[in-house]
N, C-alpha and C positions, 0 to 999 in steps of 0.2 A: 871495141870502141871505147874511148876515154869518156868518163862521166863528167859533165859540166854542170855545176850548181848555178843555175840562172839567177838565184837570189843575191849573189855577190858578183857584180860585173868585173871582168878581168881588165886591169889597167896596165898599159905598157910600163916598163920600168922607168923610162925617162919621164913619162907623164906623171908617174907616182911621185918622183922627187919634186917636181914643180908643185904638185898639189900639196905635199907636206910642208914645203917652205911657206907657201901662201897661208896655210892654216896656222902655222907657228907665228907668222907676222900678225895675223888678226888677233890671236890669243894674247900676244904681248901688248897690243894696243888696248885690249879690254882690261888686262891687268893694270896697266898704267892708269886707265880711267877710273877703275875701282879704287886704286890706291889714292888717287887725287880726291875722289869723293869722300873716302874715309878720313883723310887728313883735313879736308876743307869743309866737311859737313855738307857737301853737295851744293854749296852756295857759291859756285864760281871760284872755289879755292880759298875763301876767307874763313877764319876760325869762329866758333860759337862765342858770343859775349858771356862773361861770367856774371851771374845775377848779383846786384849790389846788396849790401846789408840793409835790411828794412825792419823797422819796429812798428808793429800795429798798435800795441798798447802796453803801458807799464803803470801799475797802480798798487795802492796799499789798501787792504781790506778795511782797516780802521785808520783813516788819515788823521784822526784826532784822538789823543790818548792822555791819560793822566800819568804822572811820574811813576815809573816802575812797571808799566804795562808794555806788552809787545804786540806786534801785528804781523801780518803775512804779506809778502810781495809776490805779485804775479806778472809775468811778461809774456807777450805774444810777439814773436819775431821770426825772421827767416834770413837766409843768405850768409850764415856764418855761425861761429860759436859765440856764446855770451857769458858774461859774468856781471855780478852786482858787487859794488864796493861795500865798505863798512862791515867787512868780515863775512859777507854772504858767500862770495865765491862763484864758481861756475853754476849756470842754471840752464834748465831745459825749457823749451817753449810751453806755455800753458800750465806749468806746475807751480804750486804755491810754496814759498820758502819762508820760514819764520825768521823774524828779526830777534835780536837780543832785547832784554828789557831796556827801555829807553828812559833817560833822565832829562833830556833837553830836546829841543827841536832838532830834527835830523833830516838831512837830504841824502837820498840814495840815488846813485847813478848806475844806469844799465849801459853796458858797452857791448855792441855786437861787432865782431871782427870777421870779415870775409876772407877767403883764400888769397884774394888780391884786391886791390882797390881800397878806398877809404872806409873807415869804420863808421858805424852809426851809434848815437847815444841818446838817452833820454833820462830825465830826473824826476823824482817825486819827493815832496817834502812832507814829513809827518810832524804835526804840531803836538807838542807835549807840554801840559800845564799841570801845576800843582793841584792835587785832588781837593775837593770840597766835601762838606758833610751837612746833613740835614736831620734835625731831631724833630719828630712828630709826636705830639701829645694829643690825647682825646679826653674830652670832659663831658659830663652829663649823662653817662651811661651807668646803669647799676653794676655793682661789683660782680665780676665774672662774665659780663657781657661785652664782647669785643665789638669794635667798629668795623667799617669796611671803607677804605680809602684807596683810590687808585692814584698813583703818582706818575706823571708824565714829564719828561725832560729832554735835553739835547741828545742828539745822536740816536734817536729812537728809544730812549730809556722809557721803560714801563714796568711798574712793580705795584702789587697790591699788598697793603698792610692791614692787619686786623686788630692790632693792639699798638700801644705806644712803641715807636720804633726809632732807631738811629741808623740812617742810611749814610754809608761812608764810601770813599773812592769815587765820588761823583765828578763828572766833567763840569767845569764852571758854566753857568748859564741860568736860564729861568726854568723853574720847575712848577708845574701846576698840580694842585691837590683837588681831586674830585671825589667827594664823599657820596656813598650810596646810603639808602635807608637801611636801618637795622631792625630786624623783626625778632623781638624777644620770644622766650619760650614759656616760662612759668612764673607764677607769683608776680611780683612787681615788674619783672622783666617781660611779662606777657603783654607788652605794648609795642607800638611802632615808634621808633626814634628816627628823627630826621635831622640832618645837619644843614647849615646854610650852604649856599653855592660854593663853587670852587674858588680857591685862592692861589695866587702866584707868589713864589718866593725866588729871588734872584741870588745866586751864589757866586761870590767872587773867587778867583783862583786862590786855592789854599784856605778859603774862608769857611765859615759855618753859620748856620741860621737855625732858628726855632720856629715851628708852626704849630698852632693849636686848632684842632677841629672840635667845635662845640656842638654836641648833640642835645636835643630836647625831645620829650615825648610829644607825639602828634595826636591830639584828641580828634582832630578833623582836618580835612584837606580839600581844597577846591581846585580842580583843574579846568582849563579852558579847552573846549573841543573846537578846532577850526571848522567853520561852517563852509562846507564845500559849495553850498548853494548861494552863498553870499560872501565872496572872497573879501578878506580883510576883517571879517567879523568872527566872533566866537560864541559858543553856547556853554554856560557853566555846568560843571558836574561836581556836586558836593558829596563828599565821602566822610563817613564817621568810622573811627577805629573800634573794632571789636577785639577786646583783649583776649588772649588765650585763657581758657578756663574749662571747667567741667560742669555738666548739667544732666538732668534726667530727661531723656528723650522718649516721647510717646505719651499716651494717655495714662493718667494715674488710675489706680484701681477704683472701679465704680464711677468713673467720670461720666457725667450726663452727656448723652449722645455720642459716647465713644464708640469706635469701631474696632473690629478684631485686628485689622491690619496696622493699628496704632499700638499694638502690644507685641511683646512684653515691654513695659517701660524699663529702660536700662541706662546705666551711666555712660556718657560719652565725653571724652576729653578732646578738646581742640588744642593742639600743642603749639600752634602758631597763630599770632593775630592776623587779621585781615582788615582792609578798609572796605566798607560796604556803602553803596550809594544810599544817601539819606532818603531819596525819593525813588519811586518807580521810574524807569526809563521813559522819558517824555517823547511826544511826537516831534518836538523841536530837536531833541538830541538825535533821534533816529534820522530825521531829514538832513541834519547837518552832516552825518556820516554817510548815509546811503543815497541822498539826493532825491528821495521820494517819500511819500507818506502813505502806507498801506492801511491805516486805521479806518475802521468802519465809522467811527464817530468824528467825522470831519466833512466839511462841505464838499470837498473834491469827490468823495465817495458817496455822496447823497445820504449821509447819516443824519441823525437828528441833532447833532451838535454843530455849533459854529466852529470856525477855524481857530480854536483855542489850543495852541500848540503846547500849552502846559498840561494838557490831559495826558494820561499814559498812552504810549503806543500800544496797539493791540492788533489782532488779526495777523500775528507773526508766528511762524512755526518755530519749534526748537532748532531746526536746521537753519532757519533764517537768522536766529540769534548768533549762531557760530560765525556766519558771514559778517554780521555787524561787529562782533567782537574782534575779528581779525582786522577789519578796517579801522576800528577804534584804536587798536594797539599801534597800527601804522601811523595814524593821525596824531597820536600823543607821544610818539617815541622820544621826542626831544623835551617833553615837559613832565612826564610822569616819573616817579622815583626810579632810578636805575635798578635793574634786576627784578622788575615787577611786570606783571601782565594782567590785563582785564580778562575775566572769565565769569561764568555763571557760578552762583554759590552751590556748594554741595547741599544735599537735603539737611544734613546735620548742622551745617553753618546757618542755613535758613532758619531752622527751628530755634537754635541757640539765639540768633539775632532777634527773632520774633518774641521769644519769651523774655529776653532782657532780664534775667535773674528771677523771673516769676515762676511759680509752679502751679498756677491756676488755669482754668479753661481758656481764658483770654489774658492778654498781658495787663489788662486793667482790673482783673479779678474774675471770679466765677460767673457773675452776672446771671443768676439762675432765671430771672424773669425777662432777660433781654431788654432791660430798661436803660442801661448805661451805654450800650453799644453805639447809639446814635451820636455820642460825643466823640467817637474814635474812628468809626468805619462807615464806608459807603457800601450798602448791601441792598437786596431787593426791596426792603421795606422803606428805604429813604432815598434811593439813588435817582428817582424819576426816570428809570429805565435807560440810563446812559452812564457813561463814565463821567468822572468829575476831575477838575484840575488837581494835580498831586499836592498833598499837604493842605488841601483847602478846608479841612476840619480845624485848622488853626494850630498855633504853637503848642498848646496844651495836649494835642492829640498824639504827639510823638511818644514812643515808649522810652524806657529808662536809658536806652542806648542812643537816643536821638534819632530814631528811624520813624518815618511816616508811612501810613497806609500798609503796614505789615498785615493788617486784616482788611479785607474788602477792596473795592475799586476794581482791580483785576487780579486774577490768579497770577502766580509767578512761576515761570519755568525754573527748575533746578537742574543741575548737571547730571544727576543720577538716573540710571534705569530704575523703574519701579519694581519692587520685589519685597518679600517679607523681611522684617527686621532680623538681624543676627542677634542671638541670645547672648547675654553677658556683657561685660564692659567692652567698650570699643574706643579706639583712638584714631582720630582723623578718618572716619569711615567715608567711603565714596560710593557705596551701594553695590549692587550686583555687577559682574563683569559684562553682562549682556542682558538683553531683554527685548520686549516688544513695545513697551510704553515708557515715556519719560515722566518724572514726577512733576506735578504742579502743586503749589501750596498757596493758602491765604484767603480763599474766598473771592467773591466778586460782586459787582453791581447787580448781577442777574440772580445770584444765589442767596439762600437763606442764612440765618444766623449760625447754624451749626457748622457751616463750611468756613466760618471765620475763626474757629477755635485754633489755638496754637498747635494742637496735636493732629488736626485733620489732615489726611493724606488723600490726594486725588492724582489722576494721571491722564495722559493723552498721548496719542501717537506723535512721533517726532516731526511728521509732515503736517499735522493738523493745524488749522488756523481758525481761531474763534475770537469774537469781539470781547470775550470775557477773559482772555489770557494775554498777559504781557510778561514783563520780567524786570529785574534790577541787576546791577553788576556788582562784582567785588573786584578789588585790586589786591593781588597777593604776590608773594615771591614766585618767580618763574620756576 
């Protein structure tokens, strides 16, 4: 019996020919359709349109130059090849191409040419002007001490000069000179020098001009603190300059009522001057900055005092003072000398300021019987158990540096951690790197005479708040 594979049906010869012809005809139709689709893009037999030339941007990095300078040109485009005239040549999209040095106003034209259709073009003009120059002189500074002047001008120009300078190659226009305070180091230069406000100088094309920045030493400075509690009003803050210098820190040998932590007495050099508040920080100043008054001695807190905001602020922790100082720096950013910040004094700065070139128990002398202190300080023997308005002992109670209440009224927070003195000479000491307590100095309305001594050291925790502790600020280079 013959084997028959049922998976492939047997087709008669005549029928096979008919089936093959029909299949060939269908295949030809399909090929024609595919050919038409490829030629016409499947869109009914029509061709794809060619994208036109397009320019998104064409710019010069520096569209304003002085004679002899160059710039770079950048173009973003599509739809063709591109070139820039004036010797630049073919360019790629988004790539910067340098120009030659230019001597006159120059217009650059970008042309984008597509495979077919119209080209696109754009132009940019670079303005070229003769360079100007500015000579800056500084007066009033000791020999060897430079100034600090920032110069701002057209096209984002900014440069800081520290000595007499000649600025050349400047684009014509108006230049503003903004001097900052200068903080001297030693000898006669150990002072603070300040210049008057900024001045403007206009430079013509190809022209030149001279500007003089006049500095003068600043024995004192008064800043105005914006009063946040009373918009439109301010509270004054008077500062006195402490010149750089060297002093003996600590109790002298055999000093009456001296303590072990006040020794060894040792030389300390403060290499930079600072401006220190002439008075303790007042309740008015604190309220202007913080918006509230934490003091015990005010009516709001049922203290024994009236609302006399010229009293020192108290019942503030060391940590509270850092918050105050941050807000004070923000509030005075536009008025205090550039490059300076408010902070607490270091313990060394405080004792230097308190002594004011004296070497005795108190800045008014040794006063062994405690009979002179009443002319200078508020302490437990004369305070009537309360703080008193700052400076209320009168003009004659200031020390030789012009500072009031350095002894008595309230203790003053210092920036240092409390710890033993380092032995030997020190320069700009800031105390231990860490600790448990912060230094307080100066005595208070609640404490006896011995705490008012210039060398006396006391301490308290950084979160402690007492009605016998306040502070004063210094303004120093940042």
